[in-house]
N, C-alpha and C positions, 0 to 999 in steps of 0.2 A: 504494500500500500504506500502511495506517495505521501510524503510529509507535507502537511499544510502549513504554510508560513504566512504571516501577515506582511504588510508592505514594509514595515520597519525592518523585519528580518530579511526580506528579499533584497532590500536596498543595502543593508549591511553586508550581505553575502554576494552582492552583484549578480542576482538571479532574475529570471523572467524579464520584466520590463526594465530592469536595471542592469541587464547583461551588457558588457562592453566588448565589441569586436574590433580587432585591429589586425595588423599584418607586419611581418618583418621585411626589411628592405636592406639590400647590400649592393654596393657599387664600388668601382675602382676608378681612380684617376690614372692617366698615362704615366708610366715611369718617368721620373725627372720633372714632374709638374712642380712649379714653384709654390711655396707655402702661401704666398700672397694670392695666387690664382685659386688654390684650394679654398682659402678663406672667402674669397669673392664669390665663388660658385655656391658654396654651402650657404652663405648669407642670402644669396638670391633665391636659392631653393626654399629657404624659410620664408622670405618675403613674398615670393611669387606663388608658391604652392601651399605651403603649410598654413600660414596665418590666414590668408584670404578664404580658405575653405574650412575654417574652424577645426583644423587638425592640430595635433601635437606630435612632435618628433623627439624621441630620446635615443641618442646614438653618439658614436664617436669614431674617430679614425684619423688617418693621415692620408696615405694614398689609397688605402682600403677602408671603406666606411661600412658600418652596419648599425642597424637600430630598429626601433619599433615605431610604427605610426598608428595613432588611434585618434579618436575625437577628443577635442579639448574639454568637452563636457560629457556627461554620461550619455552613451548612445552607441550606435553601431556603424562602423565604417562599412562601405559597400563596394561593389565591383567598380563603380565610377571612381572612387577614391584610389583604388589600386591602379586603374588605367591612367588616371591623371598623374600620379607619381611616376609610373613607368615612362609615360610619354615625355614628361619634362626631363627626366634624367637622361633618357636616350637622345632627345633632341639637343641636349646641351653637351654632347660629346663624351658622356661618361661610359665606362666600359663594364662588361660583365654584370649588368643590372639584373638582380634577382629579386622578385617579389613573392612572398609566401602566399598561401591561401589565407583567407580570413580565419581567425581563431579567437576564442574567448580569452582575453588577455589576463583574466584572473584565475582561470581554472584549466587552461590547456597550454601546451607549447608544441608548435609544429615540429614534426620530424622531417628530415630531408628525404 
C-alpha cells in the first residue's frame, strides 16, 4: 500500500508536485583555449541561456566542464531545456557536448 503524505511532507521530500527534474551537462573547450576565453564563454552561457530561462547551473571545470542544470525554483526541466542547452553549447564551438536524460535531482542519479 502506498504511503499517504500531506503537502508539507511531499514538499519536504521533493515528491509528487514538488519533484524536481534536471539533467547533467558536460562539454570541453579546445586544447590550449585561453582562460580568458573560457571565462567569457561560461559567462555568456549563464547570461544567455541559464538566467533568461529560469534555470540554475552548478558545475565547474577548466577545459573540461561538467555540472547539473535544473530550474531555479521548484519544478521540472523538460526536453526544451535540454535542447536549448545543447544547441547553445554546440553553436558556440564547444566540443564533446553530452546531455543526460532528465532525472529526479533529489532521488536519482543517471548512469552512463
